[in-house]
Structure formats: C-alpha cells, structure tokens
C-alpha positions as CSV (number, residue, x, y, z in Angstrom):
1,M,-73.8,-56.3,-2.6
2,S,-72.3,-53.8,-0.3
3,L,-74.5,-51.5,1.8
4,Q,-73.4,-48.2,-0.4
5,K,-74.1,-50.0,-3.6
6,A,-77.6,-51.2,-2.1
7,R,-78.5,-47.6,-0.9
8,I,-77.2,-46.1,-4.2
9,K,-79.5,-48.6,-6.2
10,A,-82.6,-47.4,-3.7
11,F,-82.0,-44.2,-4.4
12,E,-82.1,-44.7,-8.3
13,D,-85.2,-47.0,-8.1
14,L,-87.3,-44.2,-6.1
15,L,-86.1,-41.6,-8.5
16,G,-86.5,-43.7,-11.4
17,Q,-90.1,-43.5,-10.6
18,D,-92.8,-41.0,-12.7
19,V,-93.7,-39.5,-9.8
20,I,-91.4,-39.2,-7.1
21,N,-92.6,-40.1,-3.8
22,M,-91.3,-38.0,-0.8
23,G,-92.3,-39.3,2.0
24,Q,-90.0,-42.5,0.9
25,L,-87.4,-40.2,-0.2
26,Q,-87.2,-38.5,2.7
27,K,-86.8,-41.7,5.0
28,L,-84.1,-43.0,2.7
29,A,-82.4,-39.6,2.9
30,F,-82.5,-39.1,6.7
31,N,-79.3,-40.9,7.1
32,G,-77.5,-39.2,4.4
33,V,-77.2,-39.0,0.5
34,P,-74.9,-40.8,-1.6
35,E,-72.9,-38.3,-3.5
36,E,-72.2,-40.8,-6.5
37,K,-73.7,-40.4,-9.7
38,G,-75.1,-37.0,-9.1
39,L,-77.8,-38.3,-6.4
40,R,-77.2,-35.9,-3.3
41,S,-77.7,-32.9,-6.0
42,L,-81.0,-34.2,-7.2
43,V,-82.1,-35.1,-3.7
44,W,-81.8,-32.1,-2.7
45,K,-83.2,-30.3,-5.2
46,I,-86.3,-32.4,-5.1
47,L,-86.8,-32.3,-1.2
48,L,-86.1,-28.5,-1.1
49,H,-89.3,-28.4,-3.6
50,Y,-87.0,-26.7,-6.6
51,L,-88.0,-29.6,-8.6
52,P,-91.3,-30.6,-8.4
53,Q,-92.4,-34.8,-7.7
54,E,-93.5,-35.1,-11.5
55,K,-90.2,-36.4,-13.3
56,D,-91.8,-34.9,-16.8
57,A,-92.1,-31.3,-15.4
58,W,-88.2,-31.3,-14.6
59,Q,-87.3,-29.9,-17.9
60,S,-89.8,-27.2,-18.2
61,T,-89.1,-26.2,-14.7
62,L,-85.6,-26.0,-15.2
63,L,-85.6,-23.9,-18.6
64,K,-88.7,-21.2,-16.3
65,K,-85.8,-20.6,-13.5
66,R,-83.3,-20.3,-15.8
67,Q,-85.3,-17.3,-17.6
68,L,-86.0,-16.0,-13.9
69,Y,-82.6,-15.9,-12.7
70,Q,-81.5,-14.1,-16.0
71,Q,-84.3,-11.7,-15.5
72,F,-83.0,-11.3,-12.0
73,I,-79.1,-10.8,-13.2
74,D,-80.6,-8.1,-15.8
75,E,-82.8,-6.0,-13.6
76,I,-80.3,-5.9,-10.8
77,I,-76.8,-6.7,-11.3
78,V,-76.6,-5.7,-15.4
79,S,-78.7,-2.9,-15.8
80,P,-80.7,-1.9,-12.4
81,G,-81.3,1.7,-14.0
82,G,-79.0,4.3,-12.9
83,P,-79.1,6.8,-10.3
84,S,-80.9,9.5,-11.9
85,D,-81.3,12.2,-8.7
86,H,-78.9,14.1,-7.2
87,P,-76.4,12.5,-4.6
88,L,-77.9,14.9,-2.1
89,N,-81.3,14.0,-2.1
90,I,-82.8,13.7,1.3
91,S,-85.1,10.7,0.4
92,P,-84.8,7.6,1.6
93,D,-86.4,6.3,-1.6
94,S,-84.3,8.2,-3.5
95,S,-82.1,6.3,-5.8
96,W,-78.8,7.1,-4.2
97,S,-79.6,6.3,-1.1
98,V,-80.8,2.7,-1.8
99,Y,-77.2,2.6,-4.0
100,F,-75.5,3.4,-0.9
101,K,-77.5,1.0,1.1
102,D,-76.8,-1.9,-1.2
103,N,-73.2,-1.0,-0.7
104,E,-73.5,-1.5,2.7
105,V,-75.1,-4.7,2.2
106,L,-72.5,-5.6,-0.3
107,L,-69.6,-5.1,1.5
108,Q,-70.7,-7.3,4.4
109,I,-71.2,-9.8,1.9
110,D,-67.8,-9.5,0.5
111,K,-66.1,-9.9,3.4
112,D,-68.3,-13.2,4.2
113,V,-67.8,-14.8,1.0
114,R,-63.6,-14.3,0.7
115,R,-63.2,-16.3,3.6
116,L,-66.0,-19.3,2.8
117,C,-64.6,-22.5,3.4
118,P,-60.7,-21.8,3.3
119,D,-59.9,-25.4,4.0
120,I,-60.4,-26.2,0.6
121,N,-59.4,-24.3,-2.5
122,F,-62.6,-25.0,-4.6
123,F,-64.0,-21.7,-3.8
124,Q,-60.8,-19.8,-5.2
125,S,-61.0,-21.5,-8.4
126,A,-62.9,-20.7,-11.6
127,T,-65.9,-21.7,-12.5
128,E,-67.1,-23.3,-15.8
129,F,-70.1,-21.3,-16.0
130,P,-68.8,-17.4,-15.7
131,C,-71.6,-15.1,-15.4
132,L,-71.8,-14.3,-19.3
133,E,-75.6,-13.1,-19.0
134,V,-76.2,-10.5,-21.3
135,S,-78.4,-7.5,-21.1
136,C,-79.5,-5.0,-24.1
137,Y,-79.4,-1.6,-22.0
138,N,-76.7,0.8,-23.0
139,S,-77.2,3.7,-25.7
140,C,-74.8,1.9,-28.7
141,N,-77.7,-1.2,-28.0
142,S,-74.6,-3.7,-27.4
143,Y,-74.6,-6.6,-25.3
144,I,-72.2,-6.0,-22.2
145,K,-70.8,-9.4,-20.4
146,I,-70.5,-9.3,-16.7
147,V,-67.0,-10.6,-16.8
148,N,-65.8,-9.2,-19.6
149,S,-67.2,-5.2,-18.9
150,N,-63.6,-4.0,-17.8
151,G,-65.3,-4.9,-14.5
152,V,-67.8,-2.5,-14.4
153,K,-70.6,-4.9,-13.4
154,R,-68.5,-7.2,-11.1
155,L,-69.7,-6.9,-7.5
156,H,-66.3,-7.0,-5.7
157,K,-65.2,-4.0,-8.0
158,R,-67.8,-2.0,-5.9
159,V,-66.4,-3.0,-2.5
160,E,-62.5,-2.1,-3.5
161,Q,-62.9,1.0,-4.1
162,S,-64.1,3.8,-1.5
163,V,-67.5,3.0,0.1
164,L,-69.4,6.2,0.4
165,S,-71.8,5.1,3.7
166,Y,-75.6,5.7,3.6
167,S,-76.1,9.3,4.0
168,T,-77.8,10.4,7.5
169,L,-79.7,13.9,7.8
170,E,-79.2,16.2,10.7
171,R,-81.8,19.0,11.1
172,R,-80.9,21.7,13.1
173,G,-82.7,24.7,13.7
174,L,-85.6,26.0,11.6
175,G,-85.4,23.2,9.2
176,V,-81.9,23.6,8.2
177,A,-80.4,20.2,6.9
178,T,-77.0,19.1,6.9
179,L,-76.0,15.9,5.3
180,S,-73.4,13.8,7.2
181,N,-71.3,11.4,4.9
182,E,-69.0,9.1,6.2
183,I,-66.4,8.0,3.8
184,R,-65.3,4.6,4.5
185,R,-62.7,2.3,2.5
186,S,-63.3,-1.1,2.2
187,S,-60.9,-3.8,4.1
188,S,-62.3,-6.5,2.5
189,V,-59.6,-7.6,0.9
190,T,-57.0,-8.8,3.3
191,S,-54.1,-11.3,4.0
192,G,-55.5,-14.3,3.1
193,D,-59.0,-13.8,2.0
194,Y,-59.6,-14.9,-1.7
195,T,-58.7,-12.3,-4.7
196,P,-60.7,-11.8,-7.8
197,L,-59.3,-13.6,-11.0
198,N,-58.6,-11.7,-14.7
199,E,-61.3,-10.4,-16.7
200,G,-63.1,-13.2,-18.6
201,C,-63.0,-15.3,-15.6
202,E,-64.9,-15.8,-12.4
203,A,-64.2,-17.5,-8.8
204,H,-66.6,-19.9,-7.5
205,W,-66.9,-17.1,-4.2
206,E,-67.4,-14.2,-6.7
207,V,-70.7,-16.4,-7.9
208,V,-71.6,-16.9,-4.5
209,E,-71.5,-13.2,-3.3
210,R,-73.7,-12.3,-6.4
211,M,-76.7,-14.9,-5.0
212,L,-76.4,-13.5,-1.6
213,F,-76.8,-10.2,-3.2
214,L,-79.5,-11.2,-5.3
215,Y,-81.3,-12.4,-2.2
216,A,-80.6,-9.6,-0.2
217,K,-82.6,-7.4,-2.6
218,L,-85.1,-9.7,-3.6
219,N,-85.8,-10.6,0.4
220,P,-85.4,-6.8,2.0
221,G,-87.6,-7.6,5.0
222,Q,-85.2,-9.9,5.8
223,G,-82.0,-9.2,3.8
224,Y,-78.4,-10.5,4.0
225,V,-77.6,-11.8,7.5
226,Q,-74.0,-12.9,8.2
227,G,-73.6,-17.1,8.4
228,M,-76.0,-17.1,5.4
229,N,-72.4,-17.4,3.5
230,E,-72.0,-20.7,5.5
231,I,-75.3,-22.1,4.6
232,I,-75.3,-21.2,0.6
233,G,-71.4,-22.7,0.6
234,P,-72.5,-26.7,1.0
235,I,-75.5,-25.9,-1.5
236,Y,-73.9,-24.2,-4.3
237,H,-70.3,-26.8,-4.0
238,T,-72.9,-29.7,-4.1
239,F,-74.7,-28.5,-7.2
240,A,-71.6,-27.2,-8.7
241,C,-69.9,-30.8,-8.6
242,D,-72.7,-32.7,-9.7
243,T,-72.0,-35.1,-12.2
244,N,-74.5,-34.1,-14.6
245,K,-73.6,-31.0,-16.8
246,D,-77.1,-29.5,-16.7
247,Y,-77.6,-29.3,-13.3
248,R,-74.2,-27.5,-12.5
249,S,-75.5,-24.2,-13.3
250,K,-75.5,-21.8,-10.4
251,K,-79.0,-20.7,-11.0
252,H,-79.9,-23.7,-9.1
253,S,-78.0,-23.3,-6.0
254,C,-79.7,-19.5,-5.9
255,F,-83.2,-20.8,-5.6
256,T,-82.6,-23.7,-3.6
257,F,-81.0,-21.4,-1.2
258,N,-84.2,-19.3,-1.3
259,S,-86.0,-22.5,-0.1
260,V,-83.9,-23.1,2.9
261,M,-84.4,-19.6,4.2
262,F,-88.0,-20.0,4.0
263,L,-88.5,-23.8,5.5
264,D,-91.5,-22.8,7.2
265,F,-93.4,-21.9,3.9
266,L,-92.8,-25.2,2.2
267,P,-95.9,-27.3,1.3
268,A,-96.5,-29.8,4.2
269,N,-95.5,-33.4,3.5
270,P,-97.7,-35.7,1.3
C-alpha cells in the first residue's frame, strides 16, 4: 500500500469512530490532510469545532447552522429594516449613520474579494448554490430571492453606485451644526477585477463578499480588516470543492471562518 493510500485509510478509520479522538486527529493532520474523498474539508470542520466530536450530532448541528445562517441573511441582508429616520439625523446611532458606515466597510470588502486568488478562475465561476434564501418582508407578502431581485439585495450593487460616505458633523458658533458629506464614486471595478454574473447566478466571490459583510456586522468590535479575504478564501475553496454535496454549502465556510478569527477562545484540546 502506498504512503498516500495508507494516510487516507488512517483518516478514514479515525473519522469512522462514533466519537472522534481530537488528539489523534490533530497529530494525524499535522503534516497535512489529503483532499481525496472530502477528507480535508471534513477534518477542518472538526478541528475548527464546527462539527462536534460525536458523529451522531453532526446532522443536527448542520441543520442548526443552516437555520442560523438563514436568520442572518434575512435580518442583515434581505430585510435589515430600512432607514426610518431623516438622512440628516446627526445621531451616530441613527439608521442612516449605520447605513453609511456599512457602505464604507462594504466598499473595502468589495475591492478585496474582487481580487481574490486571481491565478485561478474558481472565484469568478458560478456557485451551484446561489443565494436563494428568501424573506417574507415586503408589503405584498411575497418572497424575494436575492439573486433574482433586480439587484436590490446584491451587495456589490451598493458599491457600484455613488457611495455617500459617513456624514461628519461640524459644530460652529452657538450650537450651529453643519453637515459635511463627501460623495465618492466607487472605484472597486477596475481592469482585471472580477465582474458580477447575470441575475439568477452568483459568482463565488459574491458569496465570500456576503460572508465577510455578515462577519463585520456580527462582530462590530473587530469588524472587517483588510486581508481577511485571504483567510476565508482557502476555507471557502476547500469546502466548496467537497465531494460530499451536503458539505459544500456556503454556510459552513461562514461559521468556520468565525472560528478561525477566535481561535484563542476555542476549548482546550482534550
């Protein structure tokens, strides 16, 4: 038996246990994990504590994660609750202020993901799982699909148009306030950058863009830092190429990336 086949069998035997021995799995994975049979994808999910050690809890865990990801999509992307206050509201907590801040973050994310791994065409190609998550939020009580909503809910649309930067307040004299706004046009689409696919389709880089935006919204204390796209890229690529279709969902990458960002808080090795 070749060395590669022996390593594959060792992983399969270990992953076939009812309760995965994390210590043994870490030692076995120290020199790398074969990508055959979806082993790398599965091992990463376990080592990053996305999947529990108990195999009989995997399916219920995946279901809970799918439902939670769906909730994030509905509340943050599809139906975040439109700005109800005046655009000139000077409160830093106003809906418009939050919207402007989000656009600034999204602008940087959009620039980064459009240049992700340019040496391969994977991120430019269409995902087999476009974001068809729906939310019953409009007055007609109808369902809206993100990739079929005339671009309304596609994040890159927000930065292809003029972006109104976060408004800054200048106080002069006796309480007189002036609002200084800067209109800047997005320069994210440049020569060599990825371009969006047609309505009804979604490229892998668009999926990564949405994940990073969700991460920034869910973790305001840290937010998005330039270069995070390079961290989530290999994770997303590995999971998206899994031979097991059930494990190719984009939701897995989202939560696993979150684990990578908070490795110091993961439980100690048993």
